[in-house]
N, C-alpha and C positions, 0 to 999 in steps of 0.2 A: 230294274225295280229299286236297287239301292240309290241310283241317281235320282229317281223321282222322289223317294223318301227324303233324300238330302235336300233337294230343291224345296220341297214343302216345309221341311223343318227350318231351313234358312229363310224362306219367304215368311213363315209364321213368326220367326224371331225378329225379323226386320219390321214386320207389321206391328208387333208388340212394342218395339223400340220407338217407332213412329207415334203410336198411340200414347205411350207414356210421355214422350217429349212434348206432344201437343197438349196433353193434360197439364204437364208441368208449366209450360209457357202460358196457358190460359189461367192457371192458378196464380202465377206471378202477376199477370195483368189485373186479376181481380183485386189484388191488395192495393192497387193504386186508386186514386180518386176517380179515374176514368177507365172502367173496365172495357175490354175488347168487346165489340158488338157480337162477335161469334160466340163468346162465352154466355152472353145474355140469351142468344138464340138457342144454343144447345141446352143450357141449364138455367132457366129464369129464376128458379128458387135457390140456387147456389147449394144444392145438395151434393152434387157430384163434383163440381168445380168449387172448391172451398173458398169462402170469403172469411178470413180470420178476423176481420173487423166486425163481425156479427156481434161479438160480446162487448166490444169497445169501439163503437163508431167514432166517438170523440173522446180519446183518452184523457185522463186527468193530467193537467199540466201544472197544477198548483196543489199545495198542501193546505189543509185547514188546521188552524191552531186554536185550541180551546184554552182560554185564560180565565182565571177567577180571582176574586179578592173578597175579603171579609170586612164587614163593618163590626167594630168592637163595641163593647158596652159603653165606653166613654165617647163614642161617636167617631173615633179615628178609623181610617181605612188602611188596610194592609196593602203592601205593594202587589201588583199583578203577579200571579204565578201561572206558569204554563203547565198544563197537563198534556204531555206529548202524546200525539195520536200515532205518528209514525216514528219508528226508532231505526237506528242504523242496523242493517242486516248482517247476520253472521252466516258462516257456512252451515252450522248446525240447524239453522232455521229452514234450510231446504228440506229437511226431513221432519223436524219437530218444531212447531211454532204455535203453542197454545194461545199466546197473547194476540195473535192475528185477529181473532174473533172480536176482541174489544176494540182494536184499531179500526176494523171494518165497520163495526156498529157505530162508533163515534163519527167516522167519516160519513156514513149514510145518514145518521141523525142530523149532522150539520148541514148536509146537502138538502135534506127534506125541509129543515127549518127555514133555510134561505128560499126555497121554492114556495113554502107556505106564506112567507112574508110578502112575496110578490103577488100572491093571489088574494090575500086578506087585506082589506083596506083599513079596518079599525085596528089600532095598535093594541087595544086591550084584548081583542079576541085571539090574537096570536098566542097569548098565554094559555089558552084552552086547547091548543093543538097537541097532538101526541108527540111530535118531535121536540117541542118546547118543554113539555113535561118530562120527557125522557132525559133531555140535557140537564134540566133542573134537578132531577133525581140523581143523576150522576154527580154533579158538582155539590150536591147536598150530602150525599152518603158515601161516595167512593173516593174522595180526596181528603187530604189532611187539612184541618182547619185550625186556626189560632184558638188557644184554650178559652179566650174571652169573646169569641165570635158570637154574634147574635143574628147576623144576616149575611147572605152571600149574593154576589152578582157575577154573571159570566159574560164573556165576550168571545165572539167567533171572529177570527181574523184569517186572512188568506196570505200565504207567502209562496215564493217561488221555489220552495224546497231547499236544496243545497246551494242555490245561487243567492248568496248573501248581498249581492249588489242591488237586488230589487227590494225596495221597501215593502214591508207587510202592509196590507190594507185592512182596515176595520170594516167588517161586514154586518155584524149584529151585536147590539148591546142590550142586555136584559135589564129588568128592574131589580132592585134588591128584594130578596125573599128571606123570610125568617127561618132560622135554624132552631133545632131543639136546644133547650138551655144546656143540656149535658148530653154527650154522645150516647150514653147508655139509655137515655130517655127515648131515643128513636127506636130502640130495640125492645123496650119494655112494653108489656101489654097495657092498654088503657084501663083505668080503674073500673069502668063499667063492665069490662070483659071478665074480670075476676070475681065480680060480686055475684 
């Protein structure tokens, strides 16, 4: 009786080891560009044999850079200034990183703006898209401007992140857009709303 129980427990343990090893091996092959045919046959939906590329089938290899400049009352242009989307990571950010939302939002808006540009033929209509208006809102109200600024222009560029040997590429240049004459005017209620 003891021998039979020992054999079944040993046999069950080795069966479990074999199943887990097969599962691990198929999971590893799923991560490559050419998954094993057995994995497709056993689990065509990749529910049991995970495919971690589900969330990022083509991972981002470049960073977007948002630059802006002001046009002053006298017609001069300020130098381009960069609003950093991605910043160097710290250990604390593994637990607490509230700025990540803004980084992600800017990255997504820049991506969608570039996609919209490819789909819309007329240059004037791109200014009516949500991504364009979101980026314009950001560069109008969320960044510092020169005290004499009357208009703002933004530029989306692409860089290779920390690889400084690759030159950034200009992807999108906006028109100049008027700014409020004074920063407080943007927050003040219009005259008709208080009457």
